[in-house]
C-alpha positions as CSV (number, residue, x, y, z in Angstrom):
1,M,-4.1,-121.4,-22.4
2,P,-2.2,-118.7,-23.4
3,K,-4.0,-115.6,-23.3
4,S,-4.8,-113.9,-27.2
5,K,-4.8,-111.4,-27.8
6,S,-7.3,-109.2,-29.0
7,K,-6.8,-107.5,-32.7
8,Q,-7.8,-104.5,-33.2
9,I,-8.2,-103.0,-36.6
10,N,-8.2,-100.0,-37.7
11,L,-9.4,-98.9,-41.0
12,I,-8.4,-95.4,-40.8
13,P,-4.7,-95.0,-42.4
14,Q,-2.5,-93.8,-40.4
15,D,-0.1,-91.9,-43.6
16,G,-2.1,-89.2,-44.3
17,F,-4.4,-90.9,-46.7
18,E,-6.4,-87.5,-47.1
19,F,-3.6,-85.9,-48.6
20,T,-3.0,-88.3,-51.5
21,N,-4.5,-87.5,-54.4
22,F,-7.2,-89.9,-54.0
23,G,-8.0,-89.0,-50.8
24,R,-9.1,-85.7,-51.8
25,I,-10.4,-86.5,-54.6
26,L,-12.2,-89.0,-52.7
27,K,-13.0,-86.2,-49.7
28,W,-14.5,-84.0,-52.2
29,T,-16.9,-86.4,-53.6
30,I,-18.1,-86.5,-50.3
31,S,-18.4,-83.2,-50.1
32,A,-20.2,-82.4,-52.9
33,F,-22.4,-85.5,-52.9
34,R,-23.4,-83.8,-48.6
35,I,-24.2,-80.4,-50.4
36,I,-26.6,-81.6,-53.2
37,V,-28.3,-84.1,-50.4
38,I,-28.3,-81.5,-48.4
39,V,-29.6,-79.0,-51.6
40,T,-32.1,-81.2,-52.3
41,D,-33.9,-82.4,-49.2
42,I,-34.2,-78.0,-49.4
43,I,-35.9,-78.2,-52.9
44,V,-38.3,-81.0,-52.1
45,M,-38.9,-80.1,-48.6
46,S,-40.1,-75.9,-50.0
47,A,-42.3,-77.9,-52.5
48,F,-43.5,-79.8,-49.5
49,F,-45.2,-77.0,-47.8
50,S,-45.6,-75.0,-50.7
51,R,-48.8,-77.8,-51.5
52,F,-49.9,-76.4,-49.2
53,W,-50.3,-73.3,-50.4
54,L,-51.0,-74.1,-54.2
55,D,-53.9,-76.5,-52.9
56,S,-55.4,-73.8,-50.3
57,R,-54.9,-71.7,-54.2
58,N,-56.7,-73.5,-56.1
59,S,-59.3,-74.4,-53.6
60,D,-60.6,-70.7,-53.5
61,L,-59.8,-71.2,-57.2
62,D,-62.5,-73.8,-57.6
63,E,-65.4,-71.4,-55.3
64,E,-64.6,-68.5,-57.4
65,I,-65.4,-70.7,-60.5
66,E,-68.1,-72.4,-58.7
67,I,-69.9,-68.4,-57.6
68,N,-68.9,-67.0,-60.8
69,K,-71.5,-69.5,-62.2
70,A,-74.3,-69.0,-60.1
71,R,-74.1,-65.9,-61.5
72,I,-73.7,-65.5,-65.0
73,S,-76.4,-68.5,-65.0
74,A,-78.8,-66.0,-62.5
75,Y,-77.8,-63.1,-65.8
76,K,-78.9,-66.3,-68.7
77,N,-83.1,-65.1,-68.7
78,L,-81.6,-61.7,-68.4
79,E,-80.0,-61.5,-71.5
80,S,-81.8,-63.4,-73.7
81,D,-84.8,-61.0,-72.9
82,F,-82.7,-58.3,-73.0
83,L,-81.5,-59.6,-76.8
84,T,-85.0,-60.5,-77.4
85,I,-86.3,-56.2,-76.6
86,Q,-83.0,-55.1,-78.7
87,K,-83.9,-57.4,-81.3
88,K,-87.1,-55.9,-81.6
89,I,-86.9,-52.3,-80.6
90,A,-84.5,-52.8,-84.2
91,L,-87.4,-54.1,-85.9
92,A,-89.5,-51.4,-85.1
93,K,-86.4,-48.8,-85.6
94,K,-86.3,-51.2,-89.5
95,I,-90.5,-50.8,-90.3
96,Y,-90.9,-47.1,-88.2
97,S,-87.5,-45.8,-90.5
98,N,-89.7,-46.8,-93.8
99,N,-92.6,-44.8,-94.0
100,G,-93.9,-47.6,-97.1
101,P,-95.8,-49.9,-95.1
102,T,-98.1,-47.2,-92.7
103,F,-98.3,-45.5,-96.2
104,E,-99.5,-48.3,-98.4
105,I,-101.9,-49.8,-95.0
106,S,-103.2,-46.1,-94.6
107,S,-103.8,-45.8,-98.3
108,I,-105.5,-49.3,-98.4
109,T,-107.5,-48.8,-94.9
110,D,-108.3,-44.7,-96.9
111,K,-110.5,-46.0,-99.5
112,I,-112.2,-49.4,-97.3
113,P,-116.5,-48.8,-98.6
114,R,-118.1,-49.6,-95.3
115,D,-119.8,-52.8,-95.2
116,I,-115.8,-54.5,-95.8
117,I,-114.3,-56.6,-93.1
118,L,-110.9,-56.8,-93.5
119,D,-109.2,-59.9,-91.9
120,R,-105.7,-60.0,-93.4
121,I,-103.3,-57.3,-95.0
122,S,-100.1,-59.2,-96.3
123,R,-96.8,-57.5,-98.0
124,S,-94.4,-59.5,-99.7
125,E,-92.0,-58.0,-101.7
126,N,-93.4,-55.2,-104.1
127,V,-97.1,-58.0,-103.6
128,I,-100.0,-56.6,-101.1
129,T,-102.3,-59.1,-100.2
130,I,-105.7,-58.6,-99.2
131,K,-108.6,-60.7,-97.5
132,A,-111.2,-60.0,-96.8
133,K,-115.5,-59.6,-95.9
134,S,-117.9,-58.6,-97.9
135,Y,-122.3,-58.0,-97.7
136,S,-122.2,-57.5,-101.5
137,E,-119.8,-57.7,-104.5
138,Q,-120.9,-53.7,-105.6
139,S,-118.6,-52.9,-102.6
140,I,-116.4,-55.7,-103.5
141,A,-116.0,-54.0,-107.3
142,Q,-116.1,-50.3,-105.5
143,F,-112.8,-51.1,-102.9
144,I,-111.1,-52.9,-106.1
145,A,-112.2,-49.7,-108.1
146,N,-110.6,-47.2,-105.1
147,L,-107.4,-49.1,-104.9
148,S,-106.9,-48.8,-108.7
149,N,-106.9,-44.8,-108.3
150,I,-103.8,-45.1,-106.5
151,K,-100.8,-44.1,-108.2
152,Q,-98.8,-46.4,-105.6
153,F,-100.4,-49.3,-106.1
154,S,-100.7,-51.5,-109.9
155,D,-102.8,-54.9,-111.2
156,V,-104.8,-54.8,-108.8
157,N,-106.9,-58.2,-109.0
158,L,-109.5,-60.1,-107.4
159,N,-107.4,-63.8,-107.1
160,Q,-110.1,-65.2,-104.9
161,A,-113.8,-64.9,-104.0
162,S,-116.6,-67.5,-102.1
163,V,-119.2,-67.6,-99.9
164,S,-118.5,-67.8,-96.4
165,P,-119.2,-71.5,-95.0
166,E,-120.2,-69.9,-92.2
167,N,-122.5,-67.3,-93.4
168,N,-124.4,-67.5,-97.1
169,I,-125.0,-63.2,-97.3
170,V,-121.7,-62.5,-97.0
171,T,-117.6,-63.6,-99.6
172,I,-115.0,-64.1,-99.1
173,F,-112.0,-62.7,-101.2
174,V,-108.6,-62.1,-101.7
175,I,-107.7,-59.3,-103.7
176,S,-103.6,-58.4,-104.9
177,M,-101.7,-55.4,-106.0
178,K,-98.7,-54.7,-106.8
179,I,-96.3,-51.5,-105.7
180,N,-95.0,-49.0,-107.7
181,Q,-91.2,-48.5,-106.2
182,T,-90.8,-44.3,-106.4
């Protein structure tokens, strides 16, 4: 048996394939894709490594948000107390800047006979209502007459009069009067 000759196949052309037009295009395409792959790998690796920095930053921001939430909730009661006090101060300023109610109350209390006990004085719009107790009807009549003599009040009326359920000697009465606008 004769010796078989081993044939080798050479796939690289011997005639200068890289110098042909198709060879140049193929070489340029392979080089371009190699550069694209390298740039893509750099972008992917930088995104992968920046992920660690972004995770750290995100964790820091989450901690900072939790700390600020705790601070805000700690000041919540203080803020509500502060706002409540501010409202009370504004109301007090409004009341004290208008001397009307204090003048009206002092005018009423100056005219009260000795045996009358005030339970309540209320004001709505231009009407003052007084609820009181007395031991004699004469004191009630005197009180109504005294209030009628004050120029700031008009239409002084006895709206209700009844005997106290606890003590038969005491008379409970309600007087209403209009405030004259000046």
